[in-house]
C-alpha positions in Angstrom: -17.0 0.3 8.9 -13.2 1.0 9.2 -11.6 4.1 7.6 -9.8 1.7 5.2 -13.1 0.1 4.1 -14.4 3.6 3.5 -11.3 4.4 1.4 -11.7 1.2 -0.6 -15.4 2.0 -1.2 -14.5 5.5 -2.4 -16.3 7.2 0.5 -13.0 8.8 1.6 -10.6 10.1 -1.1 -7.3 8.3 -1.6 -4.4 8.1 -4.0 -5.2 4.8 -5.7 -2.3 2.7 -6.9 -4.0 -0.6 -7.8 -7.3 -2.4 -7.2 -9.1 -5.6 -7.8 -12.4 -7.0 -6.8 -11.0 -8.2 -3.5 -8.1 -5.8 -2.8 -7.2 -2.1 -2.9 -3.8 -0.3 -2.8 -3.3 3.4 -2.1 -0.6 5.8 -0.9 0.1 6.2 2.8 -0.6 9.9 3.5 2.2 9.8 6.1 4.9 8.1 4.0 8.3 7.2 5.2 9.5 7.2 1.5 8.1 8.2 -1.9 5.9 5.4 -3.1 4.9 4.2 0.3 1.8 2.1 -0.4 -0.8 0.5 1.8 -2.5 -2.7 0.5 -5.7 -3.8 2.1 -8.4 -6.5 1.6 -11.8 -5.0 0.8 -13.2 -7.4 3.3 -13.0 -6.1 6.8 -10.7 -8.2 8.9 -8.7 -6.7 11.8 -5.7 -9.1 11.9 -3.9 -10.3 8.8 -3.5 -13.8 10.3 -7.2 -14.1 10.9 -7.7 -14.3 7.1 -8.4 -17.8 5.7 -5.4 -19.4 4.1 -6.7 -18.9 0.5 -7.6 -15.3 1.2 -4.2 -14.6 2.7 -2.5 -16.2 -0.3 -4.5 -14.1 -2.7 -3.7 -11.0 -0.6 0.0 -11.7 -0.8 -0.2 -12.3 -4.6 -2.0 -9.0 -5.1 0.6 -7.2 -2.9 3.4 -8.9 -5.0 1.9 -7.4 -8.2 1.8 -4.0 -6.5 5.4 -4.4 -5.3 6.5 -5.2 -8.9 4.8 -2.1 -10.2 6.2 0.0 -7.4 9.8 -1.3 -8.1 9.5 -0.2 -11.7 7.9 3.2 -10.9 10.5 3.9 -8.2 13.7 1.9 -8.9 15.2 0.5 -5.8 17.1 -2.5 -4.5 14.0 -4.1 -3.0 10.4 -3.3 -1.9 10.0 -3.8 1.8 6.8 -5.5 3.0 5.8 -4.5 6.6 2.8 -5.6 8.5 2.6 -3.0 11.3 0.0 -0.8 12.9 -2.5 -1.0 15.7 -4.4 2.3 15.0 -6.6 1.0 12.2 -8.5 -2.2 12.9 -8.2 -3.4 9.3 -5.5 -5.7 8.0 -2.9 -3.9 5.8 0.5 -4.3 4.3 3.0 -1.5 3.9 5.0 -1.6 0.7 8.0 0.7 0.7 10.8 1.1 -1.9 14.1 0.7 -0.2 17.8 0.9 -0.9 18.9 0.6 2.7 17.1 -0.6 5.9 16.9 3.0 7.1 14.4 3.6 4.3 11.9 1.6 6.4 12.4 3.3 9.7 8.9 4.3 10.9 10.3 6.4 13.7 11.9 9.0 11.4 10.1 12.1 10.2 7.4 11.5 7.6 7.6 13.1 4.2 5.5 16.1 3.5 4.2 15.9 0.0 1.9 18.1 -2.0 -1.4 16.9 -3.4 0.2 17.1 -6.9 3.2 15.0 -5.7 0.9 12.3 -4.2 -1.2 12.3 -7.5 1.9 11.9 -9.6 3.3 9.1 -7.5 0.0 7.2 -7.4 -0.5 7.6 -11.2 3.1 6.3 -11.8 2.4 3.2 -9.8 -1.1 2.6 -11.1 0.2 2.8 -14.7 2.9 0.2 -14.0 0.3 -2.0 -12.3 -1.9 -1.9 -15.4 1.0 -3.0 -17.6 1.2 -6.3 -15.8 
């Protein structure tokens, strides 16, 4: 079982931003920006393009709902969608509020946030998600 599956199952704590029966969204603990969210399928699949077409479509539609909530919670020009990462063998989408392309630079220093800041950010996104 991957670390992301354990997070989605509640075995490892996370800062939940949204969830459904099939998908889960939570804050990246090494964010490049405030509101940096990871969206995952609850089903374990290593590579996003190994998902069946209907599953991938549902995954994208869920990510779109999260992105809309994120944009309201953290006003920005756009929400970037990035599929990146080899370290966790579980498909995931990064959603990042952006005003410039530099906001999505994974090489820059990650933000250091307190537990309280993470909780407040996650709650803000989750509350907007529930309004949809």
